[in-house]
ROMINU-492595 format. One record per residue (C-alpha): x, y, z; residue in one letter. Coordinates in steps of 0.2 Angstrom, whole numbers, padded with zeros to 4 digits, always signed. Example, Ala and Ser with C-alpha at 12.3 -4.5 7.8 and 13.67 -1.06 7.14 Angstrom:
% ROMINU-492595
+0062-0022+0039a/+0068-0005+0036s/
***
This chain:
% ROMINU-492595
+0410-0287-0113m/+0411-0273-0099p/+0412-0278-0081l/+0395-0276-0073r/+0395-0264-0058p/+0391-0273-0042l/+0383-0265-0026s/+0394-0276-0016l/+0401-0262-0004l/+0384-0258+0001i/+0379-0276+0005c/+0395-0277+0015l/+0393-0261+0025l/+0376-0267+0030l/+0384-0283+0036l/+0370-0293+0027t/+0372-0306+0014g/+0375-0301-0004c/+0358-0308-0009a/+0353-0312-0026a/+0347-0297-0035r/+0329-0293-0034s/+0328-0296-0052q/+0339-0304-0065p/+0355-0295-0069a/+0355-0280-0081a/+0361-0287-0098p/+0377-0281-0104s/+0379-0272-0121s/+0382-0288-0131t/+0365-0296-0125i/+0348-0291-0130v/+0337-0291-0116a/+0321-0302-0116a/+0305-0298-0109a/+0302-0310-0094a/+0294-0311-0078t/+0307-0309-0064p/+0311-0326-0054a/+0306-0327-0036p/+0319-0319-0026e/+0330-0332-0017p/+0336-0328+0001v/+0354-0330+0006y/+0361-0330+0024g/+0373-0316+0030p/+0391-0317+0025f/+0404-0322+0039p/+0416-0309+0043v/+0431-0317+0035a/+0421-0318+0018t/+0417-0299+0020l/+0435-0295+0023e/+0441-0305+0008s/+0427-0296-0003l/+0433-0279+0004l/+0451-0282+0000l/+0447-0289-0017a/+0437-0273-0022e/+0450-0261-0015f/+0463-0270-0025a/+0452-0268-0041g/+0450-0249-0037h/+0470-0249-0035r/+0472-0257-0053q/+0478-0273-0045r/+0466-0284-0055a/+0476-0300-0051d/+0473-0297-0033v/+0455-0293-0035a/+0451-0309-0046l/+0460-0320-0033g/+0450-0314-0019g/+0434-0315-0029y/+0438-0333-0035i/+0441-0339-0018q/+0424-0331-0012q/+0415-0337-0028a/+0419-0355-0025l/+0416-0354-0006a/+0400-0345-0006t/+0392-0348-0024r/+0383-0331-0021d/+0377-0326-0039p/+0383-0308-0037g/+0401-0314-0031v/+0402-0327-0045v/+0396-0315-0058a/+0410-0303-0052r/+0423-0316-0053a/+0417-0323-0070s/+0417-0306-0079t/+0434-0301-0071i/+0442-0317-0077a/+0434-0315-0094q/+0439-0297-0096f/+0458-0302-0091l/+0456-0317-0103n/+0461-0328-0089q/+0459-0347-0090p/+0449-0348-0074q/+0435-0339-0084s/+0430-0356-0090l/+0427-0364-0073e/+0419-0349-0066l/+0407-0345-0080s/+0402-0363-0079q/+0398-0360-0060l/+0389-0345-0064w/+0377-0354-0076t/+0375-0367-0062d/+0369-0354-0049v/+0359-0344-0062e/+0354-0356-0076p/+0341-0343-0084d/+0354-0329-0084n/+0359-0326-0103a/+0374-0315-0098e/+0381-0331-0089a/+0379-0341-0104w/+0387-0327-0115y/+0403-0327-0104v/+0403-0347-0105l/+0402-0346-0123a/+0415-0333-0125l/+0427-0342-0113s/+0424-0358-0122s/+0428-0350-0139l/+0444-0342-0133r/+0450-0358-0125q/+0445-0368-0140q/+0434-0380-0129r/+0421-0382-0142y/+0413-0397-0133e/+0408-0384-0120m/+0403-0371-0133l/+0389-0381-0140i/+0378-0383-0125p/+0383-0364-0120a/+0377-0358-0138l/+0362-0369-0137d/+0356-0363-0120r/+0360-0344-0125l/+0350-0345-0141l/+0336-0354-0132a/+0335-0340-0119l/+0338-0325-0131q/+0337-0329-0150p/+0341-0311-0154e/+0357-0311-0143a/+0370-0300-0153d/+0383-0313-0155l/+0393-0307-0169e/+0406-0297-0159q/+0409-0313-0149m/+0413-0323-0164f/+0425-0309-0171l/+0435-0309-0155s/+0439-0327-0154a/+0441-0336-0172i/+0455-0349-0172p/+0469-0346-0185t/+0474-0364-0187t/+0466-0376-0199p/+0463-0389-0186t/+0455-0376-0174g/+0445-0369-0188q/+0438-0386-0193q/+0434-0391-0175s/+0424-0374-0173l/+0414-0377-0189l/+0409-0395-0182n/+0403-0387-0166a/+0394-0374-0176l/+0386-0387-0187e/+0380-0396-0172a/+0372-0381-0164v/+0363-0377-0180e/+0354-0393-0180q/+0344-0387-0166k/+0344-0368-0171h/+0340-0369-0190h/+0343-0353-0199d/+0350-0344-0184s/+0358-0327-0192p/+0372-0328-0178h/+0377-0347-0182i/+0377-0343-0201l/+0387-0328-0198f/+0400-0337-0187a/+0401-0351-0201r/+0404-0338-0214a/+0418-0330-0203l/+0427-0346-0200v/+0427-0350-0219l/+0433-0333-0223t/+0448-0335-0211q/+0451-0352-0219a/+0451-0345-0237g/+0435-0354-0243a/+0427-0338-0249r/+0414-0344-0261e/+0405-0355-0247p/+0408-0341-0234a/+0399-0329-0245l/+0384-0340-0246d/+0383-0341-0227f/+0385-0323-0225a/+0372-0318-0237h/+0359-0329-0229r/+0364-0321-0212a/+0361-0304-0219r/+0344-0308-0226l/+0339-0315-0210l/+0346-0300-0200r/+0348-0285-0212p/+0351-0272-0197e/+0367-0282-0192s/+0382-0270-0196i/+0395-0285-0193q/+0386-0296-0205t/+0385-0284-0219t/+0403-0279-0217l/+0408-0297-0217l/+0398-0300-0233e/+0406-0284-0241a/+0424-0290-0236k/+0421-0307-0245i/+0415-0299-0260l/+0430-0287-0260t/+0441-0302-0258d/+0433-0309-0274l/+0435-0293-0284n/+0417-0290-0285r/+0418-0272-0281n/+0402-0266-0290a/+0392-0278-0279e/+0401-0272-0263v/+0396-0253-0267a/+0378-0259-0270h/+0377-0269-0254l/+0384-0255-0244l/+0373-0242-0252a/+0358-0251-0246s/+0365-0254-0229a/+0368-0235-0226v/+0350-0233-0231k/+0345-0245-0217i/+0358-0238-0204r/+0362-0220-0209p/+0369-0217-0193e/+0383-0230-0194s/+0401-0222-0196q/+0409-0239-0201s/+0395-0243-0214l/+0397-0227-0223r/+0416-0227-0222l/+0417-0244-0230n/+0404-0238-0243y/+0415-0223-0246a/+0430-0234-0249r/+0420-0247-0259s/+0417-0232-0271l/+0435-0228-0272v/+0438-0246-0278k/+0424-0245-0290a/+0432-0230-0297q/+0416-0219-0292d/+0427-0205-0285m/+0414-0192-0286k/+0403-0203-0275g/+0417-0206-0264a/+0419-0188-0262e/+0401-0186-0257r/+0402-0199-0244e/+0418-0193-0236f/+0411-0176-0236g/+0395-0183-0227t/+0407-0191-0214l/+0418-0175-0211v/+0402-0165-0208a/+0397-0177-0195k/+0414-0181-0187y/+0423-0164-0190p/+0437-0168-0177s/+0442-0185-0186d/+0458-0180-0195s/+0459-0197-0204s/+0442-0194-0213l/+0447-0177-0217r/+0462-0183-0226l/+0452-0195-0235g/+0441-0182-0241l/+0456-0171-0245a/+0465-0184-0256l/+0449-0189-0265i/+0446-0170-0269a/+0464-0169-0275f/+0461-0184-0287e/+0445-0176-0293n/+0454-0160-0297h/+0442-0152-0285n/+0457-0140-0280d/+0447-0128-0270v/+0440-0142-0258l/+0456-0151-0257a/+0466-0135-0252r/+0454-0131-0240s/+0454-0148-0231e/+0473-0149-0233l/+0475-0132-0225d/+0465-0138-0210t/+0476-0153-0208l/+0492-0144-0209s/+0489-0139-0191d/+0486-0156-0185s/+0499-0167-0176e/+0493-0182-0185e/+0493-0178-0203h/+0503-0163-0206s/+0516-0172-0216d/+0504-0179-0228e/+0494-0161-0228a/+0510-0151-0233y/+0516-0164-0246f/+0499-0163-0255y/+0498-0145-0254l/+0515-0146-0263g/+0508-0157-0276k/+0493-0146-0278l/+0503-0131-0280a/+0515-0139-0292q/+0499-0144-0302r/+0494-0127-0303q/+0511-0121-0308e/+0513-0111-0292r/+0531-0118-0291l/+0537-0106-0276d/+0522-0111-0266d/+0526-0130-0270a/+0544-0129-0264i/+0539-0120-0248a/+0525-0132-0245a/+0537-0147-0248y/+0550-0139-0236e/+0537-0140-0222s/+0536-0159-0223v/+0543-0166-0207p/+0554-0181-0207p/+0542-0196-0209g/+0535-0207-0223p/+0534-0192-0235h/+0550-0183-0231f/+0561-0191-0244m/+0548-0189-0258q/+0546-0171-0253a/+0565-0169-0255m/+0565-0177-0272a/+0551-0165-0278e/+0561-0151-0272i/+0577-0156-0280s/+0567-0160-0297n/+0559-0142-0297l/+0576-0134-0294l/+0585-0144-0307i/+0571-0140-0320q/+0575-0122-0316r/+0594-0125-0320g/+0598-0123-0301q/+0607-0139-0299t/+0619-0132-0286a/+0604-0126-0276e/+0598-0143-0276s/+0614-0150-0270h/+0615-0137-0256r/+0598-0141-0250r/+0603-0160-0249f/+0619-0155-0239n/+0609-0144-0227e/+0597-0158-0225a/+0610-0171-0221r/+0618-0158-0208a/+0601-0156-0200r/+0596-0174-0200l/+0612-0185-0198p/+0601-0200-0196e/+0595-0198-0213q/+0612-0194-0220r/+0614-0211-0230l/+0597-0211-0237p/+0599-0193-0243l/+0614-0197-0251f/+0606-0212-0260q/+0592-0202-0266l/+0602-0188-0273e/+0613-0200-0282a/+0597-0209-0289e/+0589-0192-0296l/+0605-0188-0304l/+0607-0205-0312s/+0588-0204-0318a/+0592-0187-0326r/+0606-0195-0336k/+0620-0188-0326d/+0630-0203-0321p/+0645-0194-0317d/+0636-0183-0304g/+0628-0198-0296a/+0645-0206-0295r/+0653-0191-0287a/+0639-0191-0273i/+0641-0209-0269l/+0660-0207-0268d/+0658-0193-0256e/+0645-0204-0246a/+0657-0219-0246l/+0672-0207-0239q/+0661-0204-0224q/+0654-0222-0223s/+0667-0234-0231p/+0661-0251-0234g/+0643-0247-0233n/+0634-0261-0242a/+0620-0250-0249h/+0631-0236-0255l/+0643-0249-0263l/+0628-0257-0272l/+0621-0240-0278s/+0639-0235-0284r/+0641-0252-0293a/+0624-0250-0303l/+0630-0232-0308v/+0646-0239-0314a/+0637-0253-0325e/+0627-0239-0333r/+0645-0230-0336q/+0651-0246-0344n/+0664-0247-0330q/+0662-0266-0328m/+0678-0266-0317d/+0672-0254-0304q/+0655-0263-0305f/+0662-0280-0300e/+0675-0273-0288a/+0660-0264-0278d/+0649-0279-0278v/+0662-0292-0273r/+0667-0281-0259e/+0649-0281-0253v/+0649-0300-0255l/+0666-0301-0245r/+0658-0294-0229t/+0640-0300-0233e/+0641-0317-0243p/+0623-0320-0241n/+0617-0302-0248n/+0604-0309-0260a/+0603-0291-0268s/+0622-0291-0272a/+0621-0309-0278l/+0607-0306-0290n/+0615-0289-0296a/+0631-0298-0300l/+0623-0313-0309g/+0611-0303-0319y/+0624-0291-0325t/+0636-0305-0330l/+0622-0313-0339l/+0618-0297-0349e/+0635-0290-0351r/+0647-0304-0352t/+0649-0322-0359d/+0652-0329-0341r/+0635-0338-0340i/+0640-0352-0328d/+0646-0339-0316e/+0631-0329-0318a/+0620-0344-0315e/+0629-0348-0299a/+0626-0331-0292s/+0607-0330-0297i/+0604-0348-0290l/+0612-0343-0274r/+0601-0327-0273a/+0585-0338-0277y/+0589-0350-0262a/+0590-0335-0251l/+0575-0326-0257k/+0563-0337-0268p/+0550-0325-0268n/+0560-0309-0273d/+0552-0303-0290p/+0570-0296-0296a/+0578-0312-0292i/+0564-0322-0301l/+0566-0310-0316d/+0584-0315-0317s/+0580-0333-0315l/+0568-0333-0329g/+0580-0323-0340w/+0594-0336-0336l/+0582-0350-0342n/+0578-0340-0357f/+0596-0338-0362k/+0598-0356-0359r/+0584-0361-0370g/+0572-0366-0357k/+0557-0356-0363t/+0544-0365-0352d/+0554-0363-0337e/+0558-0345-0341a/+0539-0341-0343l/+0535-0349-0327q/+0548-0338-0317y/+0544-0322-0327l/+0525-0324-0325r/+0527-0326-0307q/+0539-0311-0306a/+0527-0300-0316y/+0512-0305-0306k/+0521-0300-0289m/+0529-0284-0296f/+0522-0277-0313p/+0539-0268-0318d/+0543-0262-0335d/+0559-0272-0337e/+0550-0289-0331i/+0536-0285-0344a/+0549-0282-0358a/+0558-0299-0353h/+0542-0308-0352l/+0535-0302-0368g/+0551-0307-0377e/+0550-0325-0370v/+0532-0325-0376l/+0536-0318-0393w/+0550-0332-0396v/+0539-0346-0390s/+0525-0340-0403g/+0513-0331-0392q/+0514-0315-0401r/+0497-0308-0398d/+0499-0310-0379e/+0516-0302-0380a/+0509-0287-0389r/+0495-0286-0376r/+0507-0287-0362l/+0518-0273-0370w/+0504-0262-0373r/+0497-0263-0356d/+0514-0261-0347a/+0518-0246-0358l/+0502-0239-0351r/+0507-0241-0334m/+0525-0235-0338h/+0524-0222-0351p/+0542-0217-0349k/+0549-0234-0349s/+0565-0237-0360e/+0565-0255-0359h/+0547-0259-0367l/+0549-0248-0384p/+0567-0254-0386r/+0562-0273-0384t/+0546-0271-0395r/+0555-0261-0409l/+0568-0274-0410r/+0557-0289-0411l/+0541-0281-0419d/+0546-0265-0429p/
***
């Protein structure tokens, strides 16, 4: 709630009492004004000089950005004078700063102005923030009695408890208020919000839906219902709900943006492009909206629109990296390979830089310019020394993916000469050595990592899984995998190894449990191959075939899936 301006200095300079305002205080933006006859104007006596000095000092402190000093002065005079203007000023400053004194001050404000809805609003907000729900009940009761149409949704959004105990206490308080204010859309909204935070989505949806039917113009209520439906994966209903809401409130940016995003989730990319286009036309300076339009146009193969929007974004500070990266992707799709390389070269260091380097390297190697690719990596390492190690790793991964383990090994050897003992580089070289069937080198590099980092879960898992697959040292493999699992029980790669270990031990039920968990967390093709094999061996062959088919659709270049299926189901 914004601080309410106070004509205090005029009152002070006139050396009169800061009398109660000639009409009730102007409501803040969060309170809907109710038509009412102004109460008779109370009369206050003049302030003493000491009070005037204290208030002046507080006001000057506020202008000098010393809110703590200002608040102290106003609290002192609010308690001393009980003047409605001073109490209101003290309460709103304390509430704005989220200070504990806001509760006592807002109580005082409701005492001196019992019919002021803003005072009860501040008391309700302070009670919420401090989880004093026994005080929230009468505050909400009085506020809803004074102004049934008060806009309370933002207040609840700003102060929902995160603990189960706090959530249940607030739900109890809201139920108590609802007994006197049946079908209040604000209380229904609050109950839906708390239940959503607690993970009880189905009952939350019921309350949110009822609240929206009672108050369809409420943007917050509509967005809450949409969020719950999204969490329940009911994407078509979300799009329908937000489409209706946009018709009611066509000026709302948040509604239209959420509607556009819901269309993306519902796979209506043409509709999403239309809505993002409307948003960009209305808010042309919003580069995030323009980026959304550009990416959707790219997905829709609307290359003219995508290129136009990306060209505009390439001059922006906020999204130039994405713009140049997707200009490169667009040029690559159109087989303008020189333009693609030029665009990728313009991507600055950031989230898309490494992928841009990978795309440049792939394009050069496709042309047979392997030496040029290596030269560019060397140039990038010289220009960006802080990115030197990731660039070494990326170059090695690209060479390894292109079935050039010798080239990858040479790059990693060079990197380790510059950074001897680096765990990431050693693990990368170990994996390359394993692909080269150089098990001694693999084991030496992994054990060197574990010598300096005995709790490196990735190294333990790599050692255990490789020993399990490539040797008969199953007990040693098991010890390493179990140590890795103890360190990172929710790592899908480790869960995959643990599932495969159980399968090798003949424990198919345990194997299925771990492999299903791993695949749910990370639907990788190798995990799918393992899970499918265990399903096959356990007699669940139809499910195994469905899994392999779906996984191959996601990973069409997989080597693991065809090899496993051909071996088991030729």
